[in-house]
Rosetta silent file (secondary structure, phi, psi, omega in degrees, C-alpha in Angstrom):
SEQUENCE: MVFRFLIQFPITALGSSVQTQIDLSHYAAGVYFVKAVADGNVVAVRKMVKQ
SCORE:     score description
SCORE:     0.000 S_00000001
   1 L     0.000  135.409 -178.586  100.763   17.552  -70.194 S_00000001
   2 L  -113.000  130.751  176.552  102.003   21.136  -70.195 S_00000001
   3 L  -114.304  142.745  174.822  101.261   23.586  -67.400 S_00000001
   4 L  -143.159  151.115 -179.236  101.842   27.290  -67.557 S_00000001
   5 L   -74.532  128.996 -177.536  101.296   30.193  -65.224 S_00000001
   6 L  -107.835  -44.579 -173.135   98.337   32.356  -66.315 S_00000001
   7 L  -155.346  150.081  175.607   97.528   34.932  -63.657 S_00000001
   8 L  -140.007  135.786  177.487   98.488   36.069  -60.171 S_00000001
   9 L  -154.674  150.843  179.507   96.592   38.440  -57.910 S_00000001
  10 L   -77.809  147.240  172.769   96.395   39.228  -54.195 S_00000001
  11 L  -129.995  156.931 -178.571   93.399   38.176  -52.118 S_00000001
  12 L  -114.263  128.341  178.818   92.433   39.159  -48.597 S_00000001
  13 L   -83.567  137.558  173.793   91.410   36.596  -45.996 S_00000001
  14 E  -113.784   97.174 -174.375   88.463   37.370  -43.750 S_00000001
  15 L    72.987 -132.901 -178.959   88.982   35.162  -40.742 S_00000001
  16 L  -100.043    5.965 -176.719   89.653   31.579  -41.812 S_00000001
  17 E  -117.885  139.218  177.834   87.579   31.776  -45.003 S_00000001
  18 L  -132.264  130.473  174.570   88.541   33.178  -48.383 S_00000001
  19 L  -132.494  139.708  176.109   86.295   33.567  -51.399 S_00000001
  20 L  -151.777  161.226  176.861   87.122   35.192  -54.697 S_00000001
  21 L  -112.439  139.816  179.557   85.929   35.154  -58.275 S_00000001
  22 L  -118.932  123.348 -178.818   88.228   34.486  -61.206 S_00000001
  23 L   -86.052  107.240  178.713   87.192   35.727  -64.649 S_00000001
  24 L  -103.589   15.106 -174.512   88.079   33.035  -67.193 S_00000001
  25 L   -62.205  -28.755 -179.259   85.910   34.493  -69.964 S_00000001
  26 L   -94.272    7.474  176.404   88.925   35.400  -72.100 S_00000001
  27 L  -101.841  153.273  178.762   90.563   31.968  -71.744 S_00000001
  28 L   -68.969  158.800  174.936   89.947   29.001  -74.021 S_00000001
  29 L   -61.193  143.530  179.720   87.816   26.061  -72.928 S_00000001
  30 E   159.044 -169.442 -179.579   89.804   23.527  -70.947 S_00000001
  31 E  -103.992  130.485 -179.518   90.947   22.421  -67.523 S_00000001
  32 E  -125.042  146.614  176.391   92.632   24.971  -65.260 S_00000001
  33 E  -114.090  136.088  177.767   94.248   24.542  -61.856 S_00000001
  34 E  -110.030  126.104  178.842   94.144   27.218  -59.160 S_00000001
  35 E  -116.367  123.285  177.250   96.916   27.183  -56.589 S_00000001
  36 E   -98.873  128.313 -178.450   96.570   29.268  -53.415 S_00000001
  37 E  -123.989  130.040  176.930   99.833   30.222  -51.731 S_00000001
  38 E  -128.127  124.735  179.912  100.133   31.903  -48.314 S_00000001
  39 L    53.530   37.478  177.509  103.495   32.942  -46.879 S_00000001
  40 L    82.368   -0.342 -179.818  105.276   30.811  -49.471 S_00000001
  41 E  -110.615  135.684  175.991  103.297   27.663  -48.634 S_00000001
  42 E   -72.992  121.286 -178.438  100.742   26.028  -50.927 S_00000001
  43 E  -106.504  -16.862  178.353   97.484   25.948  -48.977 S_00000001
  44 E  -164.014  147.044  171.419   95.086   24.698  -51.661 S_00000001
  45 E  -134.564  126.781 -178.848   94.967   23.406  -55.227 S_00000001
  46 E  -130.018  148.940  177.653   91.656   23.207  -57.067 S_00000001
  47 E  -101.012  134.754  175.341   90.687   22.121  -60.582 S_00000001
  48 E  -123.520  139.115  178.825   88.325   24.258  -62.658 S_00000001
  49 E  -115.050  122.773  175.848   86.769   23.180  -65.961 S_00000001
  50 E  -105.265  124.369 -178.211   85.753   25.831  -68.465 S_00000001
  51 L  -100.045    0.000    0.000   83.405   24.599  -71.166 S_00000001
């Protein structure tokens, strides 16, 4: 399995909750992983499936 970095962008936390939308419309169908990093530490990893 090959992983590659696709996009990076800043987000702003409002309290302890963060929500954002990621536009994958120009990416091919497949499985993508989102990694959230705060102060150099990985705080979340989520899997997204684009059909």
